[in-house]
C-alpha positions in Angstrom: -27.9 -8.7 -22.7 -31.3 -8.1 -21.3 -31.1 -11.1 -19.0 -27.5 -10.1 -18.0 -28.1 -6.3 -17.2 -30.3 -6.6 -14.1 -27.5 -9.2 -12.5 -25.1 -6.8 -13.6 -26.6 -4.1 -12.1 -27.4 -5.5 -9.1 -23.6 -6.9 -8.6 -22.6 -3.5 -9.1 -24.9 -1.9 -6.5 -23.6 -4.4 -4.1 -20.3 -4.0 -4.2 -20.7 -0.2 -4.0 -22.4 -0.7 -0.8 -20.0 -3.0 0.6 -17.0 -0.7 -0.8 -17.9 2.3 1.7 -17.4 0.7 5.2 -18.7 2.6 8.0 -16.3 5.1 9.5 -17.7 5.9 13.2 -14.5 6.5 15.0 -14.4 7.5 18.5 -14.9 11.0 19.2 -14.3 13.1 22.1 -17.7 14.0 24.0 -16.5 16.1 26.9 -13.4 17.1 29.0 -12.9 17.9 32.5 -12.1 21.1 33.0 -14.4 21.8 30.1 -12.3 22.7 26.6 -11.5 26.3 26.1 -12.6 27.2 29.9 -10.9 29.3 32.3 -10.8 27.6 35.8 -10.2 29.6 39.0 -9.2 26.6 40.7 -6.2 24.1 40.3 -7.9 20.9 38.6 -6.2 17.7 40.1 -7.1 15.4 37.3 -7.8 15.7 33.4 -11.0 13.4 32.5 -11.9 12.7 28.7 -15.0 11.2 27.9 -15.4 9.4 24.3 -18.1 8.2 22.3 -17.1 4.6 22.4 -14.8 2.2 24.1 -11.3 3.3 23.6 -7.8 2.1 24.7 -4.8 4.2 25.1 -1.9 4.6 22.5 1.4 5.9 23.1 1.4 8.3 26.2 -2.4 8.2 26.1 -2.6 11.5 27.7 -0.5 14.3 28.3 -0.9 17.7 29.7 1.6 20.7 29.1 1.6 23.8 31.1 2.3 27.4 29.8 6.1 27.0 30.3 6.2 24.0 28.0 6.8 21.5 31.3 4.1 18.3 31.3 2.2 18.4 34.6 0.5 15.3 34.2 1.4 12.7 37.0 1.6 8.8 36.4 0.0 6.5 33.8 -3.3 7.3 32.2 -6.4 5.2 33.4 -8.8 3.9 30.9 -12.4 2.6 32.1 -14.5 1.9 29.4 -15.1 5.0 27.2 -13.2 7.5 30.2 -9.7 8.4 30.1 -7.8 10.3 32.9 -4.6 11.2 34.4 -3.7 13.3 37.6 -2.1 16.5 37.1 -0.1 19.0 39.4 1.1 20.5 41.0 -0.2 23.7 39.0 2.1 26.7 40.0 1.5 28.7 36.9 -1.5 30.8 35.4 -1.6 30.4 31.5 -2.9 28.1 28.7 -2.5 24.4 29.5 -2.7 21.7 26.2 -4.2 18.4 26.9 -2.9 16.0 24.1 -4.8 12.7 23.7 -4.0 9.7 21.6 -6.2 6.4 21.9 -7.4 3.7 19.8 -10.8 3.5 19.3 -13.2 0.3 19.3 -12.7 -0.3 15.4 -9.0 -0.3 15.9 -8.6 3.3 14.4 -6.0 5.7 16.2 -7.5 9.0 17.2 -5.4 11.8 18.3 -5.9 15.5 19.0 -5.4 18.3 21.3 -7.7 20.4 23.5 -6.8 23.3 25.9 -8.0 25.2 28.9 -6.7 28.5 30.6 -5.7 28.6 34.8 -6.2 32.0 36.3 -5.9 31.8 40.1 -4.6 35.4 41.6 -2.1 33.3 44.0 -0.2 31.9 41.3 2.7 33.1 39.0 1.9 35.0 35.8 3.0 33.7 32.7 3.2 35.0 29.2 0.3 35.6 27.5 0.8 33.8 24.1 -1.0 30.7 23.7 0.3 27.5 21.8 -1.9 27.2 18.7 -2.6 23.7 18.0 -4.1 22.3 14.8 -6.6 19.8 15.7 -6.9 18.2 12.6 -3.7 17.3 11.4 -0.5 17.8 13.4 2.8 16.6 12.2 0.8 14.7 9.5 -0.9 12.3 11.9 -4.7 11.5 11.1 -6.7 12.7 13.7 -9.6 10.1 13.5 -11.1 10.7 10.1 -10.9 8.9 7.0 -10.2 5.3 6.4 -7.4 2.8 7.6 -5.1 1.6 5.3 -7.0 -1.9 5.7 -10.3 -0.4 4.8 -8.8 1.2 1.8 -7.2 -1.9 0.4 -10.6 -3.7 0.9 -12.4 -0.7 -1.0 -9.7 -0.6 -4.0 -10.1 -4.6 -4.1 -14.0 -4.2 -4.3 -13.7 -1.9 -7.1 -11.3 -3.8 -9.1 -13.7 -6.8 -8.8 -16.5 -4.3 -9.8 -14.0 -3.1 -12.7 -13.7 -6.9 -13.9 -17.4 -7.8 -13.5 -18.1 -4.6 -15.7 -15.5 -5.3 -18.3 -16.3 -9.2 -18.5 -20.1 -7.9 -19.0 -19.2 -5.4 -21.6 -17.0 -8.1 -23.4 -19.5 -10.7 -23.5 -22.3 -8.2 -24.6 -19.7 -7.1 -27.4 -18.7 -10.8 -28.8 -22.6 -11.8 -28.5 -23.4 -8.8 -30.8 -20.5 -9.9 -33.4 -22.0 -13.4 -33.6 -25.5 -12.1 -34.3 -23.9 -9.8 -37.3 
């Protein structure tokens, strides 16, 4: 058993290292206009910059005004790690919600929301209530944390292999002890 133990320990450590894949999904680095800012001029487009190359998923990028009506115009454009869409016309003061859904370079979907205020004296005032958005898990959709189904299946498989190796080693050790007695 003393000869087998180092190999068994090395196999378990190797499996443990392999079973924890990196979860470096794309993250939002910046937004124009700035997230949670108050704009005093009407923006003409929304620009999101991510930590890695992305591709849009679904609508990709939408902008909703304080009255609940979308103000994004056209198809969102993607270039490397930047996602943008034209917006307008801006007719109301209030809170605007930017919703995005992208696929990061590792194939993991990332979805969240951010917001900003528009306060221009010449525009119509709106209700002061803001739409609260849960950016961690809205409608049960993963917002880019955790592991994908493929990663989970790989992890489970590797732990099963480790269990078989451990069980086999224990059985080998037990039977060998039985023979000596």
